[in-house]
C-alpha positions in Angstrom: 60.9 107.6 70.3 61.2 109.2 73.4 64.8 108.3 75.5 67.5 109.7 77.1 70.9 109.9 75.6 72.4 106.6 77.4 69.1 104.3 75.6 69.6 106.5 72.2 73.2 105.6 72.1 72.7 102.0 72.2 70.0 102.5 69.2 72.7 104.6 67.4 75.4 101.6 67.8 72.9 99.0 66.4 73.1 97.5 69.6 68.9 97.7 70.0 66.8 98.0 66.6 63.1 98.8 66.5 60.7 97.3 64.1 59.4 98.8 61.1 56.0 98.2 62.4 56.4 98.9 66.1 54.0 101.2 68.0 54.2 101.9 71.6 51.5 101.4 74.3 50.3 104.8 73.7 49.5 104.5 70.5 48.6 101.2 70.9 45.8 101.7 73.2 44.7 105.3 70.3 44.1 101.9 68.2 42.4 100.3 70.4 39.7 103.1 71.2 41.1 103.7 74.2 42.1 107.6 74.7 44.9 107.9 77.0 42.9 110.5 79.4 40.9 108.1 80.2 44.1 106.3 81.7 44.0 106.5 85.9 47.0 104.8 86.0 50.1 103.3 84.4 52.2 100.3 86.4 55.3 99.9 85.4 57.3 96.6 86.3 60.7 97.9 86.3 62.5 100.8 84.7 64.0 99.4 82.0 63.7 101.6 78.5 61.5 98.5 76.6 59.0 98.3 79.4 58.2 101.7 80.5 56.8 103.2 77.6 56.7 107.3 76.8 54.8 108.9 80.4 55.3 112.2 78.7 52.3 110.9 75.9 49.8 110.8 79.0 48.1 113.6 80.7 48.9 114.5 83.9 45.6 113.0 85.8 47.6 109.1 84.7 49.7 108.3 87.8 52.8 106.1 87.7 52.5 103.0 89.9 56.1 102.0 90.9 57.4 99.2 92.9 59.8 99.9 96.2 63.4 100.6 95.1 62.5 101.3 91.6 65.4 103.2 90.3 64.7 107.0 90.4 68.0 108.4 88.4 67.1 111.0 85.7 67.8 112.5 83.2 70.3 114.9 82.8 70.6 115.1 86.9 72.5 112.1 86.1 74.0 111.7 82.8 73.9 108.2 82.5 70.5 107.5 83.5 67.9 105.5 81.9 65.0 107.8 83.0 64.0 111.1 82.0 62.3 114.1 84.1 59.4 113.9 81.5 59.0 110.3 82.6 57.5 111.7 86.3 57.0 115.4 85.3 53.5 116.5 86.4 52.7 112.7 87.7 51.7 111.6 90.4 54.2 108.8 91.3 52.9 106.1 93.8 55.3 103.8 95.1 53.6 100.6 96.5 53.4 99.2 100.0 52.6 95.6 100.1 49.9 94.5 102.0 49.1 90.7 101.6 51.2 87.4 100.9 49.8 85.4 97.5 51.5 82.4 97.5 55.0 83.0 99.0 55.4 86.9 97.5 54.2 90.5 98.7 51.0 91.0 96.9 48.5 94.3 97.0 45.2 93.8 95.9 45.6 96.7 93.9 41.3 97.4 93.0 40.4 95.8 96.4 37.7 93.4 94.1 40.2 90.6 93.7 40.2 91.1 90.1 44.3 92.7 90.3 47.0 91.9 92.3 50.9 93.2 92.0 53.0 91.2 92.8 56.9 91.9 94.4 58.9 89.6 92.2 62.1 91.0 92.9 65.0 90.1 91.0 65.5 91.2 87.5 65.9 94.3 88.7 65.3 96.2 92.5 60.9 96.8 92.6 60.2 94.3 89.7 56.5 93.6 89.6 54.4 91.2 88.1 50.8 91.4 87.8 48.1 88.5 88.7 44.8 89.2 86.5 42.0 87.5 87.5 40.0 87.2 83.9 37.3 84.6 85.1 36.4 83.8 88.4 38.9 80.7 88.5 41.0 81.6 86.7 44.1 84.3 85.8 46.8 85.5 83.9 50.4 86.3 85.5 52.1 89.2 84.0 55.8 88.6 84.5 57.6 91.2 83.1 61.3 90.1 83.2 60.9 88.0 86.6 62.6 85.5 84.0 63.8 85.5 80.4 63.3 82.0 78.8 60.4 79.2 78.9 63.9 77.1 80.1 64.3 78.8 83.6 61.3 77.6 84.4 60.7 74.1 82.9 60.3 71.6 83.2 59.5 70.5 86.9 57.6 67.3 88.0 54.7 69.0 89.4 54.0 70.5 86.5 54.7 67.7 84.3 52.1 65.6 86.4 49.6 68.4 85.2 51.1 69.4 81.8 52.8 66.4 80.3 55.2 66.8 77.5 53.1 66.5 74.1 54.5 62.6 72.6 55.7 64.4 69.1 57.9 67.1 71.1 58.9 63.6 73.5 59.9 61.9 70.7 61.6 65.5 68.7 63.6 66.6 71.7 65.0 63.1 72.3 67.9 63.7 69.5 67.7 68.1 69.2 68.2 68.4 73.2 71.9 67.8 73.1 73.0 65.4 76.1 76.7 67.0 76.0 75.2 70.4 77.7 72.1 68.5 79.1 70.7 65.8 81.7 68.2 63.6 83.3 68.5 60.4 84.7 66.6 58.8 82.4 68.9 60.0 79.5 71.2 58.4 77.2 74.1 59.8 75.2 72.9 61.5 72.5 69.5 60.5 73.9 67.9 63.0 75.6 64.7 62.1 78.5 62.3 65.1 79.2 59.9 63.3 81.9 62.9 62.2 83.7 64.4 66.2 84.1 63.7 67.1 87.6 64.7 70.8 87.4 64.9 73.6 84.7 66.5 73.3 81.8 68.1 76.8 82.0 69.6 78.3 85.0 69.2 82.3 85.7 72.5 83.8 85.1 74.6 84.9 88.3 77.9 86.3 86.8 78.4 89.8 87.6 76.8 92.1 83.9 74.2 89.7 84.0 70.6 90.8 83.6 69.8 89.8 87.2 70.8 92.8 89.6 70.0 90.2 92.6 70.4 86.5 91.3 69.8 85.3 94.7 66.2 87.3 94.8 65.6 86.5 91.3 65.8 83.0 92.5 63.4 83.5 95.0 60.5 85.2 92.9 61.2 82.5 89.8 61.0 79.3 92.3 57.5 81.1 93.7 56.7 81.7 90.0 56.6 78.4 89.6 53.3 77.4 91.7 51.6 79.2 88.9 53.0 77.7 86.2 52.1 74.3 87.7 48.4 75.7 88.1 46.1 74.6 85.4 44.4 78.2 87.2 47.1 80.3 85.7 48.9 81.1 82.7 52.6 82.5 83.2 53.0 85.4 80.6 56.7 86.8 80.3 58.0 89.8 78.2 60.7 88.0 75.9 58.8 84.5 75.4 59.3 83.7 71.9 57.1 80.5 72.0 54.1 82.8 73.2 53.8 85.4 70.3 52.1 83.3 67.2 49.9 82.0 69.8 48.6 85.4 71.7 45.9 87.8 70.8 46.8 91.6 69.9 45.2 94.4 71.7 42.4 94.9 71.8 41.4 91.4 71.5 41.0 89.4 75.1 43.0 86.8 76.7 40.4 86.1 78.7 39.4 82.6 77.0 43.0 81.4 77.6 41.9 78.6 79.6 38.8 77.6 77.1 41.1 78.2 74.4 43.4 75.7 76.1 46.0 77.9 75.1 48.0 76.8 78.4 48.4 73.4 77.2 49.4 74.7 73.2 52.5 76.8 74.4 54.0 75.0 77.0 56.2 72.9 75.7 57.2 74.9 72.6 60.4 76.1 73.9 62.1 72.1 73.5 60.6 72.1 69.7 63.5 72.6 67.3 61.1 74.6 65.1 60.7 77.1 67.8 62.1 81.0 68.0 62.8 79.7 71.4 64.8 76.7 71.1 68.5 77.1 72.6 68.9 73.3 73.4 70.9 71.7 70.6 74.6 71.7 70.6 75.8 74.3 68.5 
């Protein structure tokens, strides 16, 4: 893997690890029959190492699209830089200038035909982008990157529950699984949690110094706007670190275009309150 020393040191120290079956985005594209020479542009959601791939594998004809304010401190000019010269060398680097507003978010119609919008969702890092892809004439997938990190930061919300009520079996199991020592709603009782009466997400965005949100206030604003998509039956919100999605999303080159016909949103929406889910973090332990 092509990492600068600051990131390589974290792997060497065991802070991060790489699964034995790991393949980077370039390998996955080629495995799916897509030649890297055919890629016109790579769009970074933000500049963290787990979201940028290895730009040195792409030819110079591939442009790099970044959001305004994206970190450009490169190793070796900056010894602690998390990016390096090879991430940019030879590529046309295009910094976005937003022209539209889409549900309160600054946006750009990337291809000019309504098929892909790039959305300004800062907070995790300056310049953080989300992508809104139209997959049928009336349905979309919102790729949220690291705008937030857990579905419990987004859900539940009253408007969401009107469209997507929590399934009965999860309502029942969550009553005892979710600790009322730490989570509450007006319909709850000691040791009996009530999901339907919870009027705000179970988890808050961290706002302490050194958290994963460089600007917690901006992150909260971005999250509230993304929540309007989440409550809409025509939008599927996908974030990078959502463990509830892993077992349900198809892998490239399979398509996600039929997510609505498959009822995929209903399948995964409330999985985060399932005590058997890897995303479940609401027990008293």
